[in-house]
C-alpha positions as CSV (number, residue, x, y, z in Angstrom):
1,M,37.0,117.5,-90.1
2,S,33.9,115.4,-90.5
3,Y,32.4,114.5,-93.9
4,K,29.0,113.3,-94.8
5,I,29.4,110.2,-96.9
6,G,26.9,108.8,-99.3
7,F,27.0,105.2,-100.7
8,L,25.3,104.6,-104.0
9,V,24.6,100.9,-103.8
10,S,23.4,98.1,-106.0
11,E,22.1,95.3,-103.8
12,F,23.1,92.6,-106.3
13,L,26.8,93.2,-105.9
14,P,28.9,92.0,-102.9
15,T,28.2,95.3,-101.2
16,K,28.2,93.8,-97.8
17,E,31.8,93.0,-98.3
18,F,32.4,96.5,-99.8
19,I,31.1,98.6,-97.0
20,R,30.8,96.4,-93.8
21,T,34.1,97.7,-92.4
22,S,33.2,101.3,-93.1
23,L,29.7,101.0,-91.6
24,N,31.1,99.3,-88.5
25,N,33.8,101.9,-87.8
26,L,32.7,105.3,-89.1
27,Q,30.3,107.6,-87.3
28,K,26.8,106.5,-88.4
29,D,25.4,110.0,-88.3
30,D,27.8,110.9,-91.1
31,L,26.6,108.1,-93.4
32,K,23.7,107.5,-95.8
33,V,23.1,104.6,-98.1
34,Y,21.1,105.0,-101.3
35,F,19.8,101.7,-102.7
36,L,19.4,101.4,-106.4
37,P,17.0,98.9,-108.1
38,I,18.5,96.0,-110.1
39,Y,17.5,97.3,-113.5
40,S,16.9,100.6,-115.2
41,P,13.2,101.6,-115.4
42,N,13.7,101.8,-119.1
43,K,12.5,98.4,-120.4
44,K,13.8,98.9,-123.9
45,S,17.3,99.6,-122.5
46,N,17.1,96.5,-120.3
47,N,16.0,94.3,-123.2
48,R,18.8,95.6,-125.5
49,L,21.4,95.0,-122.8
50,L,20.1,91.5,-122.1
51,F,20.1,90.6,-125.9
52,K,23.6,92.0,-126.3
53,I,24.9,89.8,-123.4
54,L,23.1,86.7,-124.6
55,R,24.4,87.2,-128.2
56,N,28.0,88.0,-127.4
57,T,29.1,86.2,-124.3
58,S,29.5,82.6,-123.3
59,F,26.8,80.4,-121.8
60,N,29.1,79.6,-118.9
61,Y,29.3,83.3,-118.0
62,I,25.5,83.5,-117.9
63,I,25.3,80.5,-115.6
64,Y,28.0,82.1,-113.4
65,K,26.1,85.3,-113.1
66,I,22.9,83.5,-112.3
67,F,24.5,82.0,-109.3
68,D,26.7,85.0,-108.4
69,T,24.0,87.7,-108.8
70,L,20.7,86.0,-108.2
71,Y,21.2,82.9,-106.1
72,I,23.7,84.2,-103.6
73,N,21.8,87.4,-103.0
74,L,18.5,85.7,-102.8
75,I,19.8,83.3,-100.2
76,R,21.4,86.2,-98.3
77,K,18.1,88.1,-98.3
78,L,16.2,85.0,-97.0
79,K,18.8,84.5,-94.3
80,K,18.7,88.2,-93.4
81,N,22.4,88.4,-94.3
82,N,22.4,91.0,-97.1
83,I,23.5,94.6,-97.1
84,K,20.1,96.1,-96.6
85,Y,19.5,94.1,-93.5
86,F,23.0,95.0,-92.3
87,V,22.3,98.7,-92.8
88,K,18.9,98.5,-90.9
89,K,20.5,96.6,-88.1
90,K,23.2,99.2,-87.7
91,N,20.4,101.9,-87.7
92,I,22.2,103.8,-90.5
93,E,20.1,106.2,-92.6
94,Y,19.1,104.8,-96.0
95,E,16.8,105.4,-98.9
96,N,15.4,103.3,-101.7
97,F,16.0,105.2,-104.9
98,D,14.0,104.5,-108.0
99,L,16.6,105.6,-110.5
100,K,15.0,108.9,-111.3
101,F,18.5,110.3,-112.0
102,N,17.2,113.8,-112.7
103,L,16.4,113.9,-109.0
104,L,19.5,112.1,-107.7
105,E,21.8,115.2,-108.0
106,E,19.3,117.3,-106.1
107,K,18.9,114.6,-103.4
108,I,22.6,114.4,-102.8
109,K,22.8,118.1,-102.5
110,D,19.8,118.3,-100.1
111,D,21.5,115.6,-98.0
112,N,24.7,117.6,-97.8
113,I,26.8,114.8,-99.1
114,D,30.5,115.6,-99.3
115,I,31.8,112.2,-100.5
116,L,29.8,109.9,-102.8
117,V,31.0,106.3,-103.1
118,L,29.8,104.4,-106.1
119,L,29.2,100.7,-105.4
120,T,27.3,99.8,-108.6
121,N,27.8,98.7,-112.2
122,Q,24.9,100.8,-113.3
123,Y,25.2,103.9,-115.5
124,I,25.5,107.1,-113.5
125,P,24.7,110.3,-115.4
126,N,27.2,113.0,-115.8
127,N,25.3,115.6,-113.8
128,V,25.8,113.3,-110.7
129,L,29.4,112.6,-111.4
130,E,30.2,116.3,-111.9
131,S,28.1,117.6,-109.0
132,P,29.9,120.6,-107.5
133,N,31.1,120.4,-103.9
134,V,30.9,116.5,-104.0
135,V,33.9,114.2,-104.4
136,T,32.6,111.1,-106.2
137,V,34.8,108.0,-106.0
138,N,34.4,104.4,-107.3
139,L,35.6,101.1,-105.8
140,H,37.0,99.0,-108.6
141,L,38.1,95.4,-108.1
142,A,41.1,95.5,-110.4
143,K,44.3,97.4,-111.2
144,I,43.8,100.5,-113.3
145,P,44.6,101.2,-116.1
146,E,45.4,97.6,-117.0
147,Y,41.9,96.2,-116.2
148,G,39.0,98.6,-116.6
149,G,35.4,97.5,-117.0
150,L,33.8,94.3,-115.8
151,F,34.7,90.7,-114.8
152,N,38.3,91.4,-114.3
153,Q,39.2,88.5,-112.1
154,F,38.5,86.3,-115.2
155,W,40.9,88.3,-117.3
156,M,43.6,88.3,-114.6
157,M,43.4,84.5,-114.2
158,L,43.4,84.0,-118.0
159,N,46.5,86.2,-118.2
160,N,48.2,84.4,-115.3
161,E,48.6,87.6,-113.3
162,K,50.2,87.2,-109.9
163,Y,48.0,89.6,-108.0
164,S,44.4,90.8,-107.9
165,Y,43.8,94.4,-107.0
166,A,41.2,96.6,-105.3
167,T,41.3,100.3,-106.3
168,I,39.7,103.5,-105.2
169,H,39.6,106.1,-108.0
170,I,37.9,109.3,-108.9
171,A,34.7,108.6,-110.7
172,S,34.7,110.3,-114.1
173,T,32.4,110.5,-117.1
174,K,34.5,107.8,-118.8
175,I,34.4,104.3,-117.2
176,D,37.2,103.7,-114.8
177,A,39.2,106.6,-116.2
178,G,39.6,108.7,-113.0
179,Q,42.8,109.1,-111.1
180,V,43.7,106.4,-108.7
181,L,43.7,107.4,-105.1
182,L,44.5,104.2,-103.3
183,E,45.0,100.5,-104.2
184,D,46.0,97.3,-102.5
185,K,46.6,93.7,-103.8
186,L,46.4,90.1,-102.8
187,E,48.1,87.1,-104.3
188,I,46.0,85.0,-106.6
189,N,45.6,81.3,-105.5
190,Y,45.0,79.4,-108.7
191,E,43.8,76.4,-106.8
192,E,40.7,78.5,-105.9
193,T,37.8,79.4,-108.2
194,L,37.2,82.7,-109.8
195,M,34.3,83.3,-107.4
196,E,36.5,82.8,-104.4
197,L,39.0,85.3,-105.8
198,Y,36.3,87.8,-106.6
199,Y,34.8,87.8,-103.0
200,K,38.3,87.9,-101.4
201,T,39.1,90.9,-103.6
202,A,35.7,92.4,-102.5
203,E,36.8,92.0,-98.9
204,L,40.1,93.7,-99.6
205,G,38.1,96.5,-101.4
206,G,36.1,97.0,-98.3
207,K,39.2,97.4,-96.1
208,I,40.8,100.0,-98.4
209,L,37.5,101.8,-98.7
210,Y,37.4,102.3,-95.0
211,Q,41.1,103.3,-95.0
212,F,40.4,105.9,-97.6
213,L,37.3,107.3,-96.0
214,N,38.9,107.4,-92.5
215,N,42.0,109.2,-93.8
216,F,40.4,111.1,-96.7
217,N,42.7,114.2,-96.6
218,D,45.8,111.9,-96.9
219,Y,44.7,110.6,-100.2
220,F,42.6,113.2,-102.0
221,S,43.7,116.5,-103.6
222,P,41.3,118.7,-105.6
223,N,43.7,118.8,-108.6
224,L,43.3,115.1,-109.0
225,M,39.7,115.7,-110.1
226,Y,40.9,116.8,-113.5
227,E,43.4,114.1,-114.3
228,E,42.2,111.1,-116.4
229,I,43.8,107.9,-117.5
230,E,43.0,105.5,-120.4
231,P,41.9,102.1,-119.0
232,I,42.0,98.9,-121.0
233,N,38.4,97.5,-121.1
234,R,38.4,93.9,-122.3
235,G,34.6,93.4,-122.1
236,L,32.8,90.2,-121.2
237,P,34.4,86.8,-122.2
238,N,33.1,85.2,-125.4
239,R,33.0,81.4,-126.0
240,V,36.6,81.2,-127.1
241,D,37.8,83.1,-124.0
242,M,35.9,80.8,-121.7
243,K,37.2,77.7,-123.5
244,N,40.8,78.9,-123.0
245,F,40.0,79.6,-119.3
246,H,38.8,76.0,-118.8
247,K,41.7,74.6,-120.8
248,K,44.1,76.1,-118.2
249,G,42.3,74.1,-115.5
250,F,40.5,77.1,-114.0
251,R,37.0,77.0,-112.7
252,L,34.4,79.8,-112.3
253,F,32.8,78.4,-109.2
254,K,32.0,75.2,-107.2
255,F,28.9,74.6,-105.2
256,S,31.2,74.4,-102.1
257,T,32.2,78.0,-103.0
258,L,28.6,79.2,-102.8
259,K,28.3,78.0,-99.2
260,K,31.4,80.0,-98.3
261,V,30.2,83.3,-99.6
262,I,26.6,83.1,-98.5
């Protein structure tokens, strides 16, 4: 059975790593990519979020995100190596969406989407997550329930975990609380930087996403839609967390790392 698959994508995530394998191997007539803008159109919401991050997290984290989110994606865009260029090159249907979420549910319905894949850290309203006749899943770069939320490779390294995980789970109205459908892992190399681990895990996520979409009926059952778990969300690191991270000899990134992922 063929399914129409929609990808709800933030360009400023490693989405090329996330969906390259799927776009290369699935029937392109069954695919559509919805590109979201970087920020919500609500300026007050943006300002509140930015102020909260600046007040509560470490300066090192902010520097990391500048390089990871802005620099890498800007260079990829200039080199025509980002996800949007990749989608255009493959002649896959796409649409730039302006975050009018009241229209998103209707758009997905009009496009006859059967499976909606979330590749974004942005808030998705409940009416989209609970759309009838659409299975909405999320690709999460960590093991659930142990590591919900954001920046989990940092917490894994700080906690001396042996493995980093990529997980496909049902998207629910609670963050990272849907039932796990598929997961895989890779061993953490503590000689590498956090950025290297993150992008390697993103590549792994892309592989299991294709595996899931290509064998959907093997992993999904409708009764899983109503089962939820309680993930542990540690939030973003504060100054003390970052100090402890560096005390262990770990590094967020090196400039040589940037060259590898661009």
